[in-house]
C-alpha positions as CSV (number, residue, x, y, z in Angstrom):
1,M,24.4,-46.4,-5.1
2,N,22.1,-48.7,-3.1
3,R,19.3,-50.0,-5.3
4,H,16.9,-49.9,-2.4
5,L,17.6,-46.2,-2.0
6,V,17.0,-45.6,-5.7
7,W,13.6,-47.3,-5.5
8,R,12.8,-45.3,-2.4
9,V,13.6,-42.1,-4.2
10,V,11.4,-43.1,-7.2
11,L,8.5,-44.1,-4.9
12,A,8.8,-40.9,-2.8
13,T,8.9,-38.8,-6.0
14,L,5.7,-40.5,-7.3
15,V,3.9,-40.0,-4.0
16,V,5.0,-36.4,-3.6
17,L,4.2,-35.5,-7.2
18,G,0.8,-37.2,-7.0
19,A,0.0,-35.3,-3.8
20,A,1.2,-32.1,-5.4
21,H,-1.1,-32.6,-8.4
22,L,-4.1,-33.1,-6.0
23,Y,-3.3,-30.6,-3.3
24,A,-0.9,-27.9,-4.5
25,R,-3.7,-25.4,-5.1
26,D,-5.0,-26.0,-1.6
27,A,-1.5,-25.6,-0.1
28,A,-1.0,-22.3,-2.0
29,K,-4.3,-21.0,-0.7
30,L,-3.1,-21.7,2.8
31,L,0.1,-19.9,2.1
32,L,-1.5,-16.7,0.8
33,P,-2.3,-15.1,4.2
34,L,1.2,-16.0,5.4
35,L,2.9,-14.4,2.4
36,S,1.1,-11.1,2.6
37,A,3.0,-9.5,5.5
38,P,6.5,-10.6,4.3
39,L,5.7,-9.4,0.8
40,S,4.6,-6.0,2.1
41,F,7.8,-5.7,4.2
42,V,10.1,-6.7,1.4
43,A,8.4,-4.7,-1.3
44,D,8.0,-1.6,0.8
45,D,8.1,0.8,-2.2
46,F,4.8,-0.7,-3.3
47,K,1.3,-1.1,-1.8
48,I,0.2,-4.7,-2.2
49,V,-3.5,-4.3,-3.2
50,R,-4.2,-8.0,-3.5
51,L,-2.5,-11.3,-3.2
52,E,-4.4,-14.1,-4.9
53,L,-4.4,-17.3,-6.8
54,L,-4.7,-16.8,-10.6
55,E,-5.7,-19.4,-13.1
56,E,-4.8,-19.2,-16.8
57,R,-5.6,-22.4,-18.7
58,K,-4.1,-25.2,-16.6
59,N,-1.6,-22.9,-14.9
60,V,-2.2,-21.7,-11.3
61,S,-0.1,-18.8,-10.1
62,I,0.3,-16.8,-6.9
63,G,-0.2,-13.3,-8.1
64,A,0.3,-9.9,-6.5
65,L,-1.5,-6.8,-7.6
66,A,0.5,-3.7,-6.6
67,V,0.8,0.0,-7.1
68,L,3.8,2.2,-6.4
69,D,3.5,3.6,-2.9
70,R,6.4,6.1,-2.6
71,S,8.7,8.1,-4.9
72,L,11.6,6.3,-6.5
73,F,14.7,7.8,-8.1
74,L,15.8,5.8,-11.1
75,G,17.7,6.8,-14.2
76,G,18.1,10.4,-13.0
77,Q,14.4,11.0,-12.6
78,A,11.9,10.9,-9.8
79,I,9.0,8.4,-10.3
80,V,6.1,9.7,-8.3
81,P,3.2,7.4,-7.4
82,D,-0.1,8.4,-8.9
83,G,-2.1,5.3,-8.4
84,T,-2.6,4.7,-12.1
85,Q,0.3,2.3,-12.7
86,V,-1.1,-1.0,-11.5
87,M,1.4,-3.9,-11.7
88,M,0.6,-7.6,-11.6
89,V,3.4,-10.1,-10.9
90,G,3.3,-13.7,-10.2
91,T,4.9,-17.1,-9.8
92,T,3.4,-20.4,-10.6
93,V,2.4,-22.6,-7.7
94,G,4.7,-25.3,-8.9
95,T,7.6,-22.9,-8.8
96,A,6.7,-21.6,-5.4
97,L,6.3,-25.0,-3.9
98,Q,9.5,-26.5,-5.5
99,P,11.6,-26.4,-2.2
100,L,8.8,-28.2,-0.4
101,L,8.5,-30.9,-3.0
102,V,12.3,-31.5,-3.2
103,A,12.5,-31.6,0.6
104,L,9.6,-34.0,1.0
105,V,11.1,-36.4,-1.6
106,L,14.4,-36.6,0.3
107,V,12.9,-36.7,3.7
108,L,10.6,-39.6,2.8
109,A,13.2,-41.5,0.7
110,W,16.0,-41.5,3.2
111,P,15.8,-44.6,5.4
112,A,14.6,-44.1,9.0
113,R,12.7,-45.6,11.9
114,W,9.1,-44.5,12.3
115,S,9.9,-42.3,15.3
116,E,12.7,-40.6,13.4
117,M,10.5,-40.1,10.3
118,G,7.9,-38.3,12.4
119,L,10.4,-35.9,13.9
120,R,12.0,-35.5,10.5
121,L,8.7,-34.4,8.9
122,V,8.0,-31.9,11.7
123,I,11.5,-30.3,11.4
124,A,11.2,-30.3,7.6
125,S,7.8,-28.7,7.7
126,M,9.1,-25.8,9.9
127,L,12.2,-25.3,7.7
128,V,10.3,-25.4,4.4
129,T,7.7,-23.0,5.7
130,L,10.5,-20.6,6.6
131,V,12.0,-21.1,3.1
132,L,8.6,-20.4,1.4
133,L,8.1,-17.3,3.5
134,V,11.5,-16.0,2.3
135,D,11.5,-17.3,-1.3
136,T,8.1,-16.3,-2.6
137,P,7.9,-12.7,-1.2
138,F,11.4,-11.9,-2.2
139,S,10.7,-13.3,-5.7
140,L,7.5,-11.3,-6.1
141,A,9.2,-8.2,-4.8
142,A,12.1,-8.7,-7.3
143,W,9.6,-8.9,-10.2
144,L,8.0,-5.6,-9.0
145,W,11.4,-4.0,-8.8
146,D,12.4,-5.5,-12.1
147,A,9.4,-3.9,-13.8
148,Q,10.5,-0.4,-12.6
149,I,14.1,-0.9,-13.6
150,K,13.2,-2.0,-17.1
151,L,11.0,1.1,-17.5
152,Y,13.3,3.7,-16.0
153,E,16.8,2.4,-15.7
154,P,17.5,-0.7,-17.9
155,G,20.6,-2.6,-17.1
156,R,20.7,-1.6,-13.4
157,A,21.6,-4.3,-11.0
158,S,20.3,-4.9,-7.5
159,P,20.6,-7.5,-4.7
160,L,16.8,-8.3,-5.2
161,L,17.4,-9.1,-8.8
162,W,20.5,-11.2,-8.0
163,W,18.4,-13.2,-5.5
164,N,15.8,-13.9,-8.2
165,T,18.5,-15.0,-10.6
166,F,19.7,-17.4,-7.9
167,L,16.2,-18.7,-7.2
168,N,15.5,-19.2,-10.9
169,G,18.8,-20.8,-11.6
170,G,18.4,-23.7,-9.2
171,G,18.3,-21.8,-5.9
172,R,14.9,-23.3,-5.0
173,L,16.2,-26.8,-5.5
174,A,19.2,-25.9,-3.3
175,L,17.0,-24.5,-0.6
176,G,14.9,-27.7,-0.6
177,L,18.0,-29.9,-0.4
178,I,19.4,-27.8,2.5
179,A,16.1,-28.0,4.4
180,A,15.9,-31.8,3.8
181,T,19.5,-32.4,4.8
182,L,19.2,-30.4,8.0
183,S,15.9,-32.2,8.9
184,I,17.4,-35.6,8.4
185,A,20.6,-34.8,10.3
186,R,18.7,-33.1,13.2
187,A,16.2,-36.0,13.5
188,Q,18.9,-38.6,13.4
189,R,20.9,-36.8,16.1
190,A,17.8,-36.4,18.3
191,T,16.6,-40.1,18.0
192,T,20.1,-41.7,18.5
193,R,21.0,-40.0,21.7
194,P,21.4,-42.4,24.6
């Protein structure tokens, strides 16, 4: 492997992690209004009462407060919403922003001319925003669904839970890598056309 590329990756990692340490909370605050509609759409069995940043010690999380909004049929019984079962699920800001951090490291580390780097960052921003708008709402919805399944039908499988297993098993890293790779390839193609 090229030593210069290794140093570029190390430097990009330090810059991205330093920026994340300083600005991750602000980035998560900007994301909250964007996440509300997709979460309500994906978790349509629930009413999302509030989506907010939660702080516990040094951990900052994106939390969703929800109540069951319509009847569910699990484990041979009907679960009727009564407004008393309030659920709180969340994901740490670091976990939610993982695809963004991974994509930024690769986009910044891979050698490019300035014009290509600018285009690459624009494309990566759009792709990673799309990833975050899919990843976090689906993950929070899966945790809400998981709470119901654990109570009423333990052991039941569902595509939402499989998606969460994928995300937590390296899926966020993979999504960040895919976004970075597509951004680099698209920017190179656009800037090398005659």
